[in-house]
C-alpha positions in Angstrom: 6.1 -33.7 -51.8 8.8 -32.1 -54.0 7.9 -29.6 -56.7 9.8 -31.5 -59.5 10.0 -34.3 -60.6 6.5 -35.2 -59.4 3.6 -37.4 -60.4 0.0 -36.1 -59.8 -3.0 -38.5 -59.8 -6.8 -38.2 -59.5 -9.1 -40.9 -60.6 -8.3 -41.9 -64.2 -6.0 -38.9 -64.8 -2.2 -39.0 -64.2 0.3 -36.2 -64.8 4.0 -37.2 -64.8 7.2 -35.8 -66.3 7.3 -36.0 -70.0 9.9 -38.6 -71.0 11.9 -39.6 -74.1 9.9 -42.9 -74.0 6.7 -40.9 -74.8 8.1 -40.2 -78.3 5.9 -42.7 -80.2 2.7 -41.9 -78.3 3.3 -38.2 -78.5 4.0 -38.3 -82.2 1.0 -40.5 -82.9 -1.3 -38.1 -80.9 0.1 -35.0 -82.7 -0.3 -36.6 -86.1 -3.8 -37.9 -85.4 -4.9 -34.5 -84.0 -3.1 -32.2 -86.5 -6.3 -30.6 -87.7 -7.7 -30.4 -84.2 -4.6 -28.8 -82.7 -3.2 -26.8 -85.7 -5.1 -23.6 -85.2 -3.8 -23.4 -81.6 -0.2 -24.5 -82.0 2.7 -22.2 -81.5 4.8 -21.5 -84.6 8.2 -19.9 -85.1 8.1 -16.4 -86.4 10.1 -15.6 -89.5 13.8 -14.6 -88.9 13.9 -16.1 -85.4 15.6 -19.1 -83.9 13.6 -22.3 -84.3 12.1 -24.6 -81.7 13.5 -28.1 -81.3 13.0 -30.1 -84.5 12.6 -33.4 -82.8 10.7 -34.8 -79.8 14.0 -35.7 -78.3 15.2 -32.1 -78.6 11.9 -30.9 -77.1 12.2 -33.3 -74.1 15.9 -32.4 -73.6 15.1 -28.6 -73.6 12.1 -29.0 -71.3 14.1 -31.3 -68.9 16.9 -28.7 -68.8 14.4 -26.0 -68.0 12.8 -28.2 -65.3 16.2 -28.8 -63.7 16.7 -25.1 -63.6 13.3 -24.5 -62.0 12.0 -22.7 -65.1 9.4 -25.3 -66.3 7.4 -28.4 -65.3 6.5 -30.4 -68.5 3.8 -33.0 -67.7 2.7 -35.8 -69.8 -1.1 -36.3 -69.4 -2.4 -39.8 -69.2 -6.0 -41.1 -69.0 -6.3 -44.7 -67.7 -2.6 -45.1 -68.5 -3.0 -44.0 -72.1 -1.1 -40.9 -73.4 -3.7 -38.1 -73.8 -1.8 -34.8 -74.1 0.5 -32.4 -72.3 0.3 -29.7 -69.6 3.4 -27.5 -69.2 4.2 -24.9 -66.6 6.4 -22.4 -68.5 8.4 -19.3 -67.7 8.6 -19.8 -64.0 9.8 -16.6 -62.4 11.0 -16.6 -58.8 12.1 -13.7 -56.6 9.4 -11.2 -55.7 7.1 -12.4 -58.6 6.7 -16.2 -58.0 4.5 -16.7 -61.1 4.4 -18.9 -64.2 2.4 -19.4 -67.3 0.5 -22.6 -68.2 -0.1 -24.3 -71.5 -1.9 -27.5 -72.5 -3.2 -29.6 -75.3 -5.4 -32.7 -75.4 -6.0 -35.5 -77.8 -9.5 -35.0 -79.3 -10.4 -38.6 -78.3 -10.5 -37.4 -74.6 -12.3 -34.1 -75.2 -15.6 -33.5 -73.4 -14.9 -35.8 -70.5 -13.6 -33.2 -68.0 -10.0 -34.4 -68.4 -8.4 -31.0 -69.0 -10.1 -29.0 -66.3 -9.1 -31.8 -63.8 -5.5 -31.8 -65.1 -5.2 -28.0 -65.0 -6.7 -28.0 -61.4 -4.2 -30.6 -60.3 -1.2 -28.7 -61.8 -2.2 -25.4 -60.4 -2.8 -26.9 -56.9 0.7 -28.4 -57.1 2.2 -25.1 -58.2 0.6 -23.3 -55.3 0.9 -25.9 -52.5 4.2 -27.5 -53.4 6.2 -25.3 -55.8 5.6 -22.1 -53.9 4.2 -20.1 -56.8 1.8 -17.3 -56.2 0.2 -16.6 -59.6 -0.5 -18.7 -62.7 -1.4 -17.1 -66.0 -3.0 -18.7 -69.1 -3.1 -17.1 -72.5 -5.9 -18.3 -74.9 -6.9 -17.3 -78.4 -10.4 -15.8 -78.2 -11.6 -18.3 -80.9 -10.5 -21.4 -78.9 -13.8 -22.2 -77.2 -12.6 -25.5 -75.8 -9.7 -23.8 -73.8 -12.0 -21.0 -72.8 -14.4 -23.6 -71.4 -11.6 -24.9 -69.2 -11.1 -21.4 -67.7 -14.9 -21.1 -67.2 -15.2 -24.5 -65.4 -12.4 -23.5 -63.1 -13.6 -20.0 -62.6 -10.2 -18.5 -63.5 -10.8 -14.8 -64.0 -10.1 -13.0 -67.3 -7.6 -10.2 -66.7 -7.1 -8.7 -70.1 -6.6 -8.8 -73.8 -3.1 -9.0 -75.5 -3.0 -8.0 -79.2 -0.5 -9.9 -81.3 0.6 -11.8 -78.2 2.0 -15.1 -79.6 2.9 -16.5 -82.9 0.3 -19.2 -83.5 -0.6 -21.2 -86.6 1.7 -19.0 -88.7 0.9 -15.5 -87.6 0.9 -13.2 -84.6 -2.4 -13.8 -82.8 -4.4 -11.9 -80.2 -4.9 -13.7 -76.9 -7.3 -13.4 -73.9 -5.4 -13.5 -70.6 -6.5 -15.3 -67.5 -4.8 -15.5 -64.1 -5.3 -16.9 -60.7 -3.5 -16.3 -57.4 -3.3 -18.3 -54.2 -5.5 -15.7 -52.5 -8.2 -16.3 -55.2 -8.1 -20.1 -54.7 -8.6 -20.8 -51.0 -8.8 -24.5 -50.5 -7.3 -25.2 -54.0 -8.6 -25.5 -57.5 -9.9 -29.1 -57.3 -12.8 -28.0 -55.2 -13.9 -25.8 -58.2 -14.5 -28.7 -60.5 -18.1 -29.5 -61.3 -19.4 -32.8 -59.9 -19.0 -35.7 -62.2 -22.1 -36.5 -64.3 
């Protein structure tokens, strides 16, 4: 299996490269979930260069980064329906071999174990196929849903980062989590709780 582009599947969950054709579904999900996602969304700090203003710009930027082995932007689908996004960001090679992971989920799919499964699939791909050694996740301490994903996957907390990212209009503290290949013998999928 190549590290990118790649499609990952397990049960009803599919992760595939984010595409320009996802524009309508992505936009609809973001609008429908604006209150649900707003407190956790990255924002542009004052006096800094902006993020892409359009979905097309976002996909082009992420696709360029993916071609340069600096990112893996996955669209998340549940039973073929667009449900969110999981992105491996800031891939560092050389002696580090690490990356950060970010994700969001349409509220309609919350509470069904979708995101822990998606995160486990992506981390296993990063370790087994992309040759990464460490994956980090930064979460606002108030984001109980994302914290629950870390708990379900037993990804250890490694620290606290004050004023770490510009989120929802201000610099916000984050709790940092990380996992290495040594800490995940046999992969992350085996850490998932059994289905109800």
